[in-house]
C-alpha positions, 0 to 999 in steps of 0.5 A, spaced: 703 354 621 704 348 617 697 345 613 697 339 617 697 343 624 692 348 621 687 343 619 688 339 626 687 346 630 681 348 625 678 341 626 678 341 634 675 348 634 670 346 630 668 341 634 668 345 640 664 351 637 659 345 635 658 344 642 658 351 645 653 354 640 648 349 642 647 353 648 642 358 645 639 360 638 641 367 639 645 369 633 649 375 637 651 370 642 653 365 637 657 370 633 661 373 640 663 366 642 665 364 635 670 370 635 672 369 642 674 362 640 677 363 633 681 370 636 684 366 642 686 359 638 688 361 631 695 364 630 695 370 627 688 373 628 689 380 629 682 382 629 676 377 629 669 380 628 663 380 624 660 386 620 652 385 619 648 388 614 643 393 617 638 397 613 643 397 607 649 399 611 655 394 614 656 395 621 660 392 626 658 387 631 661 382 636 669 382 635 676 381 638 682 386 637 683 393 637 677 398 636 674 397 629 671 401 624 663 402 626 660 403 619 664 400 612 663 405 606 658 402 601 661 397 596 668 399 598 673 394 601 674 387 602 668 386 607 663 389 601 667 384 596 665 378 600 658 381 601 657 383 593 660 376 591 657 372 596 663 368 596 670 368 601 675 373 599 682 371 601 687 377 601 694 376 602 696 383 602 691 388 603 695 394 601 694 391 594 687 390 594 683 396 591 679 400 595 681 397 602 679 400 608 684 400 613 681 400 620 688 399 623 694 400 619 697 394 622 693 390 618 697 386 613 692 380 610 685 379 611 680 373 610 672 375 609 667 369 609 660 371 608 654 369 613 648 366 610 641 366 613 636 362 609 641 363 603 641 371 604 648 374 605 646 378 612 654 379 614 661 377 614 666 374 618 672 379 617 679 376 620 685 381 619 692 379 621 698 383 622 702 379 618 702 378 610 700 372 607 696 369 613 690 366 610 689 360 605 684 355 602 685 351 609 682 358 612 677 359 607 674 352 607 674 351 615 671 358 616 666 357 612 664 351 615 665 355 622 661 361 620 655 356 618 654 354 625 651 361 627 644 360 624 645 352 624 
């Protein structure tokens, strides 16, 4: 997808989610809605979901796509890199990422966006694509803005 088309699509999705997520302050409901909208409206989103910290473990929550790993090994993989680094991680080829956790072998690229609540990282939005090189700085910028709506 070209950059202008991607920007436009994210802008429309952000506006839609901004309206939808005002119906409740429940974070789980907001995460579920956000996953559904992104998964079905963005090209290449093969798996779209949240992993959240619970008692030091990174556990799957709401998601769209194939069955996920329920618990991610501590301090391993792209999701933990996003948690520990408190920053978005874009991986063009997951097979080259040290310690990548392959919940589904069809995954080829990934983006992880930290979820903050009161400036504390409480989880991540994890999006996988079955194509290499799907995600870039446009995805990073917009997904950070969209994920911030969970606790807005």
